[in-house]
C-alpha positions as CSV (number, residue, x, y, z in Angstrom):
1,X,16.0,6.1,-22.6
2,X,17.5,7.7,-25.8
3,X,16.3,4.7,-27.7
4,X,12.7,4.1,-26.0
5,X,11.9,7.9,-27.0
6,X,13.2,7.0,-30.0
7,X,10.9,5.2,-30.8
8,X,8.4,7.4,-29.9
9,X,9.6,9.7,-33.1
10,X,12.3,11.6,-30.7
11,X,15.2,12.2,-33.4
12,X,17.7,13.1,-31.2
13,X,19.1,16.4,-33.4
14,X,21.2,18.9,-31.8
15,X,18.6,21.6,-32.7
16,X,15.8,19.5,-30.8
17,X,15.6,20.7,-27.5
18,X,14.7,18.2,-24.6
19,X,12.4,14.4,-25.1
20,X,8.3,15.7,-23.7
21,X,5.8,13.1,-23.0
22,X,4.5,12.5,-26.0
23,X,7.5,10.8,-27.6
24,X,8.3,9.1,-24.0
25,X,4.7,7.9,-23.9
26,X,4.5,6.7,-27.9
27,X,7.7,4.9,-27.2
28,X,7.0,2.9,-24.7
29,X,4.0,1.9,-26.5
30,X,5.6,0.5,-28.6
31,X,8.6,-1.2,-27.0
32,X,5.4,-2.7,-24.9
33,X,4.6,-4.4,-28.0
34,X,7.4,-6.0,-29.3
35,X,7.7,-6.9,-25.8
36,X,4.5,-8.5,-25.8
37,X,5.8,-9.8,-29.6
38,X,9.0,-11.7,-28.3
39,X,6.7,-13.2,-25.3
40,X,4.0,-14.2,-28.1
41,X,6.4,-15.6,-30.3
42,X,8.6,-17.3,-27.5
43,X,6.0,-18.8,-26.3
44,X,4.9,-20.7,-28.8
45,X,7.8,-22.5,-29.3
46,X,8.2,-24.2,-26.3
47,X,5.6,-24.8,-26.6
48,X,5.2,-26.7,-29.6
49,X,8.5,-28.8,-28.9
């Protein structure tokens, strides 16, 4: 969970409060985009063989 909110911009400093909805949603969007890219790459390499 912490890694996903860090993708959304959460810095995890001592003085910061808990991550909010915005960091979570932005991190989720970026994470899903990375997963989609990996799936596209795997599909392209498996169909090329």
